[in-house]
N, C-alpha and C positions, 0 to 999 in steps of 0.2 A: 504495502500500498503505499507507495512511494509519489511522493509528490514531486512536479518537477519546478524551477524557479526560472523566472521568467525570461532568461535566457536560456535559452532552449541547450538542456546538455540533458544525457540521455544516461542513466542508468540501464537498468531492470530493473485428468487428465486425460484426458487419457481414458481407454475404454476396455471395456474388454465387454464380447458380447460369448456366453457361451455356446460354443459352434456344436452342435450332432448333426449328423450325415441325415437325421431324420426330421428336424427341426425346420422349418419352412416359415417365409414371411411374406408376405402379399406385395406385391409390385409397388404397390405406394408407400411400401416402407421405405424409409432410407438405409437398416438394417436387414439387407439380406442375409443370412447366415452363411457363408464361404468361405471356406479358407484363407480368403485374401482380405475379408475385411473383419476376421474376428481380432478378440480383445482389441477393442476403441471404444473410445468414446467419442461423440457427434457435439459440435459447437453450430449453431444455428445466429448466422453474423448479420444484426442489425444494424443500420447508419441514418442518420440523420440528414434530410437532404442542407444542413448547414454544414453541415461535415463535408458530404461530397461536394457540396457548390465549392468553400474553403479546401480541399483536395484536388479540386480539377478534372474530379471524375470520379465514380465510385470503381471504374476499373482501375484506378491510382491506389484508395483504400484493397480494393482485392489484391492488388501487389507486395502493399504493407503485409495484411494478412499469411498472403503465404507464406512471406520471409520471416514470420514471427512464428507459425505453424512449422514450420525446417529448426527455427532452432530452440522451440518448444521438444520437437521430438529428437532432436536431437539428443538432448540434455535427457531424456527420459531415457533414452537409449544408452547414455554415459554413465548412468547412475542405473542402470542394470532393472527397470522398469520396464515389464512387458506389455507393456498395452504403448496405443498412439493415440494420437488427438487429427479428427477429422474436417475439415466445415463444410456443411449442410450447401449443398452447390448451388443453389439460389438463396440469396440476403434475400432482407429485408428492406423496404426502404421507408424511412417513416416521413411523414411530413412533419417538422420541427423544425424550426428556422432559429429558435435562441440557441445561445452559445453559453456554455459554462466558463462563467469568466475567474474562479476560483477555486477553492479547493470544499469551502462550502455548498454551492453550487452542484461541485462534481457529486457528493455526497447525497445531495437531495436529487439528484437526477438516480441513483443506484436506490434509493430506497424506493422512487416511482417507479420506477422499472420492477421490483418486489412485487408491485399491487397487481396482482389479475386482474382487474377490472378497474384501472387507473388510466391513463393516457394510453399506456406503450401494450393495453389489451387485446389490441390486432397481433401484438411479437409472440404473446401468449397464445393466440388461438392459432397463429403460422407454426409457432412450436409445435402444441399438440399433433397440428397435422404433419408434422416434419420428424414426430419421435426425436424431438432431440435430446441430450442429456442437458447441457448448457447450453444458457444464452448470453453471447455478448454486444450489450451494445455502443455503436460507435460514437463520439459526437465533436464538432468543433468548441474549439475554444484556448480552456486550460491546459498543459500539456503535461496532462499526468494518468495512469490507471488508478482504478481501484476495484477492489473486490468483496464478496462476504466472505469468511472462511468460514470453511468447510462446510458450502452453500453452493449455488447453482446459477447466480448469475454475477455479472462483472461489467465494468464501462470502462474505455481506454478511448482518448484522442485519437484522431487518423493518422497523425503523422508519422513516417519513416521510423522515426531515432526510437518511436514509445515499440515500436515491431523487432525493432535491428538489431545491432547489436550491445543495447542497455537493457536487455531483457530482460525491461517493463513487463513484454507479454507473457509470456511464462513466468515470472515472480507473481503476477496477479492472479494467472489460472490456479499455478500451484494452490492462492490458497484457499480456494474453492476447492481442493481435495484436500485442505488439512494444515497445509503448510506453513511452519508462523516462521515470523522474524526471530523469534527466542531460540530457535531451533537452525539459525541459520549460524555457518562461523566467520570468521574477518583473519586474514592474512593481512601480517606485515614484514614485508622483506624490503627494509630501508633501502637498499639499492637495487630494487627493481619498482618499488611503490607499493601499496596494497590491493587486495585481491580478496575476495569474499564469494561464499556459494551462493547459489540464486537467489535463494529466501532475505540476505542480508541487504543493507543501503551504508550507502558513502563510499562505495571502492567499485573498482574494477570488476566488470562478474565474470565468474572461470565456467563453465556451462555444465555444470555439476549442481546437486542436490548433497545440504550436510547428510554424511552416511557415515558408519562406523567402520572405516577401512580406509588403508593406506593405499595413493595411487602415486607416479612419476609421470609430468608433466612437465614441457616444454614452458616459461617462465621469463619472457625478458629475456629470451636466447638462452638461456641454460634448462639444464636437467633440474628440476627441484623433486623430491620423495617428502613427502606430506600426509596428515589424515586430515579426509577430508571432514573427520566430526569422530564424536564420542556416542557412547549410550545416553546419553543428554542430549544431540547434538545430529540429529537423523530424521530430514524430512524425507528421504527416499524411503524408507520404513514405512512413514507414513501414511505418502503415497500409495504403496503397493497395497497396505490395508485397503485406501478407503476409495480404489478404483474399482473395483467391482460393484460396490454397490451406487455409483457414478455413476458407470455404465451402463446402465439398468432402469436412471429415471425418463429417461423419452416413452419407454414403451412404456411402462407404469403412471405418466399422468394421467388425472382426470379430464372429464370435459371443462370446455371454456365455453362459459356463458359470454356474447357480447353483450358490450358495454356503452352505454350514452355516452360517455365521459371519453372515448377511444380517438387518438390521433388517427388522420387517415393513413394508411398503410396498405403497404403493394409487394409480391415475390416477384422480384427481377433477375435477370442474369446480370451483375457486377461490370460484364467485359463488352454486352450490348448497349445496357440502361441507358439512354441521353440522360446529359448530367441536365442536373437543377440549374436553373437562368441565376439563382438568389435572389438577395432583396433587390430592391430596386436605392441607389443613395449615387450621392456626388462628394464628390473633395474636391472641398475650393480653397485649401490651403495646407501645406505639407514643411515644415522647413525644421531646421537645428542649428542650434545654438554651437558657439567653441564652448559651452560646458559638456555638452553629449544630449541637452534637452530636448526631443522632439515631439514638437505641435501638430494637430492635424484639426484642421474645420472639417464641417462635414455635417453632411443631412443622409437621415440615411431610413426607410419603413421598419426594419428591422436589426436587432442588432447582425453586426456583422463581424466575423470574423478577420484578421488582418494580420502581415508580416511584418518586420523593417531589418531589411540586412542594411550593414555599412560594408563598402568598399574601400580600405584603406588605400590612400591615395587616388582614388578613381579606379584600380586593378580591377579582376576579373574572380581574384576570390574571394569571398564575404567573410566577414568576423563576426562566426556564429549569426544568428539572427534573433527578434525579438517577436514570439509571438501575441498579440492581446489580445480585445475586441473592441466594436466602437457600439455605444450604448444608444438606441435608437429613442432615448427620451432626452439626449444630449445631443449637442454639439459642437461639441471640444474635445478632444482625447492627450491629456500631458505627459508622455513617458519619459521622467526622469531618470531613471536607474539602467538606463540601458547600452551606453557608451558614456564614459569616462569622460569623453571631452570630442569634440568635434574638430579633426587637425586640418588645417588647412588644404584643399586638393579630395579629402575623401569623400566619396559619391554616398547618397542612404539611397536607397530606394521602396518603397513602400508599394509592397503586395495583399492582391485582394484576387481570392478566388486561383490562385496560385501562377498568375498577372500582372504583373510592371503595369502598376496606374502613373503613379508619379516620382520623382528624384527630383533629388537636390543635394547640388557639389556646395560645400563650404569655402565662403570666400577667405 
């Protein structure tokens, strides 16, 4: 349950189907009991229209999801977990244009997702239809992931860093399997920097869950032999224990009644669905002071996710990026803590929906 800072830096399941030659599922089930997909947990990915617009389309979200699933499955294999995780082929597009501006709003989003009769009622209906074990809602705005502990719901920002080398997606997914921060391990090799197992925080992640065994791996160009955990730090054991029950969640779901509170939603092929147009907006001014304060003046019909990047000296390589949002109830946004100072010749670029809309060269 790791928060992200405003300057986006990124830190950081599974499935069992009992296969028999006599058991058989209907063609409408996502879990046909075959040797190819036994021992897996399935995930229904839903995304908000705000997230799809911010990501530049659902295909980009799926690309990030594929990266996250590979990282997760590699970590499970490394940790001797005999289950894998698979996405339901179709995603759910939810007509939801709000951004999650901070941790509190992400927390509220997860709470709303839990409600079968709430705004995301149609997501629960599609989960029942597809017999998905876990649900992951992808949103726009604050850069973090969040999940229930030993539950079946999680939310993640759409950004590639959430699903990539930071291992935030595997970290959060494992919380649904009962893995905890307290059982993680932190390693401090002064000459090589700090490392952590996947449920840890505050250091570079290695693709392993804590476990009561010793491994040898390359760290910063040197072979190191170390214990992944001990009897009190064994998230891999917890995951192996809880995976069988999690893999049966989808096939044992109860009926989901329609709710009048539900947001519009539909099943889509993320690779071919048309990208949402996003809110109507205008950027009237974009500037950066010599102290690095970014000022944006605007009008927008709905909350609008943005990204600001600094290109030192006007070059082609950005110095990190700053993801934020524009409040529909305001007309000015000031970001005071993105960049220490704007040096003469630095170029700042404002992106909306993955596209450059404004730029400013520090005089």
